[in-house]
C-alpha positions, 0 to 999 in steps of 0.5 A, a space after each residue: 339519499 339520491 343523486 338528483 343533484 348530479 343527474 339534473 340539468 346544470 344551469 350554470 358553471 362554478 365561477 372557479 371553472 371556465 364555461 364549457 366550450 368557452 375555455 379559449 376565451 377565458 382566463 383565471 383571475 388572481 382570485 381563482 375565478 374564471 373570467 373573459 379576457 378583456 384584450 390588450 386595448 381595454 386593458 391599456 385604457 384601464 391601466 392609463 385611467 386607473 394607474 398601477 402604482 398602488 397595490 390592490 387586494 389581489 396584486 402588488 404594484 410591482 406585479 401590476 406595473 409589469 403587466 402594464 409595461 407588457 400590455 403597452 409594448 404589445 399594443 405599440 407593436 400592433 398599432 403605435 398610433 392608437 397607443 398615442 390616442 389612448 395616452 392623449 385620451 387619458 391625459 386629458 383629465 380622465 386619468 386619476 393623475 398624469 403619471 400613467 400617461 407619462 409613463 406610457 409615453 416613455 414606453 411609446 418612445 422606446 417603440 422600434 417602429 418609426 411610427 412609434 417615434 413619430 407618434 411620441 413626438 406629436 403628442 409629447 407637448 400635449 401630455 407633458 404640459 407642466 414643469 412637474 410633468 417634465 421632471 417626471 418624464 425625465 426621471 422615467 426616461 433616464 431609468 428606462 431608456 436614456 437620452 437618444 436623439 428623439 428624446 433630445 429633440 422633444 426636450 429641446 422643443 419643450 425648453 425653447 417654446 415660443 411662449 416665453 412667459 409661459 415657459 418662465 412660469 413653469 421654470 420658476 414654479 417647478 425649479 427642481 423635482 425628482 432629482 432634476 433641476 432645469 439647469 440639468 435639463 438645459 445642459 442635458 439638451 444643449 438648448 440654444 436660446 431662439 430669442 433674447 428673452 429666452 437667453 435672459 431666462 436661461 441665464 437666470 436658470 443657470 447662474 441666477 441674477 447676481 444683481 437685480 436689474 433696476 427695471 423689469 427686463 420684459 413682461 415675459 420675465 416679470 415673475 422672475 424679477 419679482 421673485 428675485 426682488 422678494 429674495 432680497 426683500 423678504 419683509 415685503 412678501 405682500 407687495 411681491 405677491 400682489 404686484 408680481 402675481 406669484 404663486 405659493 411655490 414661488 413666494 413661500 421658499 423666499 418670503 415670509 408667509 402669514 395670513 395676509 400673504 395667504 389671502 393674497 395668494 387665495 385671491 388669484 389661486 387657480 382651481 388645482 391649488 385651491 383644492 389642495 390648500 383648503 385645509 391650510 387656508 381654513 387653519 390660517 383663518 382665510 376660510 371661515 364661516 364669517 368670511 363670506 367673500 372668500 367662501 363665495 370665491 371658493 364656490 364660484 371656482 369649485 362649483 363651476 363645471 367649466 372651471 373643473 373641466 379646464 383645470 382637468 380636475 378629476 372627480 377622484 381629486 375632488 373626492 379625496 379633497 372632501 374626505 381630507 377636508 372633513 377629517 380636519 387634517 387627520 388624513 393625508 400628508 398635511 401637518 396642520 389641523 383645522 375645524 372644517 367649515 360646513 359650507 366648504 364641505 357642501 361646496 366640495 359635495 357639489 363639486 364631486 357631482 359637477 366633475 362627472 359628465 352627466 345629463 338629465 334623466 333618461 327615464 330608464 330604470 337603472 339597477 346599480 350593483 356596487 361591489 362591497 366584497 372584502 377586496 374592494 376595501 383596498 386603498 387606491 390613494 395612498 395618503 388618504 386611503 380612498 378605497 375602491 368601494 368608496 369610488 364605486 359608490 361615488 360613481 354609482 351615486 352620481 349616475 343615480 342622482 341624474 336619474 328618477 328610476 333607480 336602485 342602489 344595492 351592494 353585492 358580495 356573496 349576497 345582494 343587499 340594500 345599502 340604504 343609499 338614495 339620490 338624496 344622500 350626500 357623497 359622504 353619507 353614501 360612502 360611509 353607508 357602503 364602507 360599513 358593509 365591506 365583507 366576504 367574497 365576490 359573486 356578481 351573479 347574486 344581483 341577477 338572482 335577486 332581480 329574478 326572484 323579485 321580478 325587478 324589470 331594469 332597463 340597465 344594470 350597472 356593476 361597479 366592481 374590480 371584476 374578480 368574481 369567483 364565489 358563485 355557482 354560475 357565471 354572471 353571464 349565465 345568470 344574465 341570460 337566465 334573467 333575460 329569459 325570465 324577466 326582461 330580454 332587452 336588459 343592457 348590462 354595463 360592467 365598470 371595472 375599477 382595477 387594472 386587471 385583464 379580466 372582464 365579466 362581459 361575454 364578448 358575444 353579448 351585444 347588450 353588455 359593455 365593459 368600461 374602464 373605471 375612474 373615467 369622469 365620462 363614464 356616467 354620461 356614456 352609461 346614459 347614452 348606452 341606455 338610450 341607444 345614442 351609442 
C-alpha cells in the first residue's frame, strides 16, 4: 500500500467539483455536476427554441418555466430590442413550435421600459400570424397581465388588417380556441371596421348569417359564404369544398365527410395539414400504394425544400410525423389505425433530411458524440414520446449524411460504437441509439477514447443535455489533453438539447462553441465553423 494516488500531480478535477480557480464561472447542474454558466442570452435562445412546457429527466415543467420567465425578465431589463430579435429568430420556423415565442412575447409586453413596449408592438404581427396564435396569445395575456392600452392597440390592429380575405380565412378556420372566440375578441378590443368588407365580416362573427345572401358578397368573403351554404346543404359537401376551397377545419364541423371529401381536401391541402393528416388519409384509402397520383403529390410537397421552409416545418415535426405514421396509429392522439404505406415512410425519411439546413461535404473529419445516458431517454413531445436521444441521433445523422469523413458514437460512462452510418435511415439510426440508453453522463470519455486511439478529428460535436457529472475530469480538461496529445486545432461544438443554464464549453476557449438545440440551421452552422466561415 502506498500514497502515490494522492501525491502524484492531478490532471483533472472530478465533475462533481468546480475547476480550481474557475469557481466563479461555474454553477452546479441538477445532476450534481459543475459546469460553466452559459449566461442569459444563450439560455434565452435555448428556452425559445426548445420550450419548457415539457418536463425533463432532471426538472419538471413548472421549474423549467419559472427559469424561463426569470431569464426573459432579466434579458428584457438589459436589452428589450435584443429580446425581440431572439423571439423573431425562434418564431421563424426554428422553435419546436410557436408557443415559446408567444409566451415570451407576452413577457416582453410586460417590460417597464418604453423600448420594451415598442419592440413588442413592432414584432407582434410577425409572431402572432394565425388565428390559433392569436387565441394562444390572448390566453397567456389574460393570465399574466391583463388587457392594457398597448395590448388593445395590437389587438385592434390584428383584427382590422388590410388583407380582409386573409383575415376572413383565419376567423373562419379558427373560430374558437383556449376559452376565446373571435366574438369575444371583437368585443374586448372594440374594433371599428375600417371598410365595408370588414363590417360584413365582423357582423358574421358576432351574429352569423340568419339568411344566406343569394350571391357571394365579395371575393374576400367567399369562403364564409360557402361555409354558410354548406351548413344549410350538408349533403353537398363535395361541391362546397371544391368551389369554396374550404379547409378541413371549415368543412368537417358542418359537412358530411367521406373518402371523396377527404380527396378534395387533399388536392389543395397545405403542407402542415398534410403532415398532420397522413395517417387519416391512409386509413380512409386516399393514400394507398396503388394511388400513384396522390403519392406523387405527397412527395412533391414534403420533399420540396422550399415548401418546407415557407411552411415553417420544423424537423422535429417531420420526425414526429415519421414516428407516428410508422406506428400505424399506436402513437399520438389519433383514434384511427392504419397500415403504413412504405413510400410515405420513405418520403418522410427524405423530408427529415431536407428540413435541416446543410450543404455538401466540407472535407473535414467529424466525430459525433451522441449522449445516450439515461437522462436522454426522457420524452420531449408528449403525445408521441420523442426522446432527447432520438432527436440528438437525428441531428447528428443529418450532419453526418452530408459529410464523407465522420464517425458517430454514443457516450454515457463509456464511449461506444452505435453501429450508425450515413446509409442508415433515420428510423434505423434512432432505433439503434435508443436501445443503448443507460447509465450516468461523462462527456470526457469521448476525448479519452480519441486520445487512446489517436483519432485525429477536425471537429467534435456533442449532442447532449449537458448534464455531465460522472467523470474524474471535466470535458474542458479532457479536451485540453486531447489537443496536447493528438490535434491542437480541433474544434468542439456542444449542442445542448435541454433548456438548462449550463454549458460544457470553457468560455475562454476560442475553438469551442455552445449551440441551442432543435435549431434546423445547426448542422449548417457546424459546417461553417468547421471551414472557418464564421
